[in-house]
Backbone as a ProteinNet text record, in pm:
[ID]
protein_1_A
[PRIMARY]
MHTLTVEQQDELISIIDGEFGSQLEFTDFADAMLGLFENIAGFETLTKARSSRYVKLLWRKYRGQKAH
[TERTIARY]
11961.3	11868.5	11774.3	11657.6	11520.8	11532	11575.9	11557.2	11487.2	11418.5	11399.3	11425.6	11489.8	11534.4	11406	11425.1	11298.8	11279.9	11353.1	11330.3	11243.4	11259.7	11201.4	11068.6	11033.8	10916.3	10834.4	10873.5	10798.7	10765.8	10822.8	10820.3	10684.5	10711.1	10614.5	10460.7	10476.7	10342.9	10303.5	10380.6	10371.3	10285.6	10327.4	10274.9	10125.7	10106.8	9976.8	9883.7	9924.4	9840	9803.3	9893.6	9851	9775.2	9796.3	9697.3	9564.4	9557.1	9415.5	9387.6	9460.6	9430.2	9462.8	9434.5	9491.6	9387.5	9282	9175.8	9150.2	9244.7	9224.8	9199.6	9158.6	9122.3	9241.3	9291.6	9404.8	9404.2	9300.1	9304.5	9372.9	9273.1	9305.6	9435.6	9487.6	9612.3	9714.1	9708.1	9789	9773.8	9687.9	9674.5	9749.5	9724.5	9808.7	9944.1	9971	10135.4	10214.1	10131.1	10170.7	10192.2	10086.7	10101.8	10246.1	10260.7	10390	10520.1	10532.4	10634.3	10677.4	10559.6	10572	10662.6	10675.5	10764.2	10896.8	10914	11057.7	11142.6	11255.2	11367.5	11383.9	11373.2	11381	11275	11176.2	11070.8	10935.8	10945.1	10858.7	10866	10967.5	11010.6	11005.9	10948.1	10936.8	10860.8	10893.8	10812.8	10708.8	10584.7	10467.4	10510.1	10564.9	10593.6	10665.2	10773.7	10833.8	10766.1	10682.6	10626.1	10489.7	10449	10342.4	10397.6	10536.9	10603.7	10605.3	10651	10664.4	10513.3	10441.6	10290.1	10246.9	10274.7	10224.8	10309.3	10466	10515.9	10452.8	10463	10424.7	10262.4	10167.6	10050.7	10046.6	10131.8	10171.6	10193.5	10276.6	10327.1	10242.2	10171.4	10032.9	9930.5	9886.8	9806.2	9841.4	9980.9	10017.9	10036.5	10034.5	10015.9	9884.7	9915.4	9804.8	9699.9	9573.8	9470.3	9467.4	9437.7	9440.4	9304.2
18683.6	18714.7	18816.5	18802.4	18878.8	18980.4	19100.2	19242.2	19350.6	19433.7	19572.3	19654.7	19739.4	19875.2	19930.7	20019.8	20118.6	20188.6	20220.9	20321.2	20255.7	20121.6	20049.4	19988	19974.5	19954.6	20067.7	20188.4	20294.5	20335.2	20313.4	20334.1	20215.3	20104.9	20014.6	20040	20102.2	20144.1	20273.4	20361.8	20499	20455.1	20339.1	20298.2	20256.4	20164	20132.6	20235.7	20327.7	20443.3	20532.1	20544.2	20615.9	20565.8	20411	20346.6	20324	20285.3	20219.1	20289.2	20400.5	20496.3	20428.9	20476	20445.2	20387.8	20328.9	20261.7	20124.8	20045.9	19904.3	19819.1	19696.9	19618.9	19510.5	19431.7	19368.1	19259.5	19218.8	19115.2	19182.7	19301.3	19396.9	19440.3	19475.3	19543.7	19411.1	19298	19177.6	19130	19136.4	19113.6	19205.5	19360.3	19436.2	19429.4	19418.2	19386.7	19299	19172.8	19038.9	19088.2	19146.8	19197.4	19289.3	19362.6	19432.5	19364.9	19256.4	19163.2	19108.6	19069.2	19024.6	19106.7	19217.7	19299.5	19366.9	19286.8	19323.9	19194	19224.4	19141.8	19016	18889.8	18810.4	18798.6	18881.2	18869.6	18812.7	18755.5	18704.5	18528.3	18511.6	18353.1	18362.6	18473.2	18463.9	18325.2	18252.3	18165.6	18232.1	18125.2	18167.2	18243.6	18178.7	18221.9	18345.5	18349.2	18473.9	18614.3	18579.5	18689.2	18726.5	18638	18670.3	18761.3	18710.3	18807.1	18927.6	18966.2	19096.7	19158	19077.2	19165.9	19210.1	19139.5	19156.8	19294.9	19278	19376.1	19529.6	19530.3	19634.7	19669.2	19583	19631.6	19688.1	19664	19763	19895.1	19888.8	20017.5	20125.9	20073.6	20115.3	20144.3	20080.8	20101.5	20218.2	20226	20331.2	20461.8	20473.9	20601.8	20697.9	20818.6	20904.3	20905.1	20893	20915.2	21009.9	21021.1	21159.8	21222
26390.4	26497.3	26462.3	26508.2	26470.3	26594.2	26565.4	26665.8	26618.3	26704.6	26650.7	26755.2	26699	26778.5	26851.8	26970.2	27004.4	26877.6	26822.6	26706.2	26592.5	26599.4	26502.3	26544.4	26642.5	26746.4	26705.7	26740	26719.9	26585.5	26467.8	26344.2	26312.1	26336.7	26330.5	26359.3	26511.3	26590.2	26505.1	26444.7	26389.9	26263.2	26182.6	26062.2	26084.3	26195.4	26218	26272.4	26340	26379.4	26269.8	26169.4	26064.2	25943.4	25954.7	25856.8	25920.4	26021.9	26114.3	26221.8	26287	26389.3	26525.3	26638	26769	26853.2	26787.8	26857.9	26815.1	26741.7	26706.6	26825	26801	26927.9	26867.5	26977.1	26965.9	26866.3	26806.9	26708.4	26563.1	26560.5	26440.9	26419.5	26559.4	26535.4	26518.8	26586.6	26551.8	26410	26345.3	26218	26120.5	26156.3	26083.9	26111.5	26227.3	26249.3	26197.6	26193.7	26146.3	25971.8	25920.6	25773.4	25743.2	25866.3	25855.3	25854.1	25948.7	25955.6	25843	25756.9	25613.9	25520.9	25541.8	25458.4	25537.4	25625	25679.6	25666.1	25608.1	25569.9	25692.6	25714.5	25781.4	25905.2	25898.6	26001.8	25938.5	25807.1	25741.2	25769.2	25829.2	25876.4	26025.9	26105.7	26252.1	26290.1	26402.4	26471.1	26498.7	26523.6	26579.9	26730	26827.9	26939.4	26936.1	26840.9	26853.7	26802.7	26682.4	26656	26739.2	26819.2	26925.8	27022.8	27068.2	27181.8	27126.8	27011.9	26934.8	26948.3	26885	26869.4	27019.8	27141.2	27247	27315.3	27283.6	27325.5	27255.1	27136.3	27027	27083.3	27109.5	27155.4	27267.8	27365.7	27485.5	27486.9	27375.1	27335.1	27286	27176	27104	27183.8	27297.6	27372.9	27472.7	27501.5	27602.4	27558.6	27396.5	27330.6	27363.2	27357	27338.2	27255.9	27285	27173.1	27125.7	27016	26900.8	26909
[MASK]
++++++++++++++++++++++++++++++++++++++++++++++++++++++++++++++++++++

């Protein structure tokens, strides 16, 4: 099963924030996050629907963070 803990979700968002900042548009965020998924064992084979759900979940968390 492909699952991410809250801590893992936060870590992925932290990586994106560190690499690209906190002001990405959705498309750029999605591309970056899908790139990270390629480096997580098991996540490189996520279905498009499943990866889309994760990207949307992580996007909401990313946009909810305080701007730097």
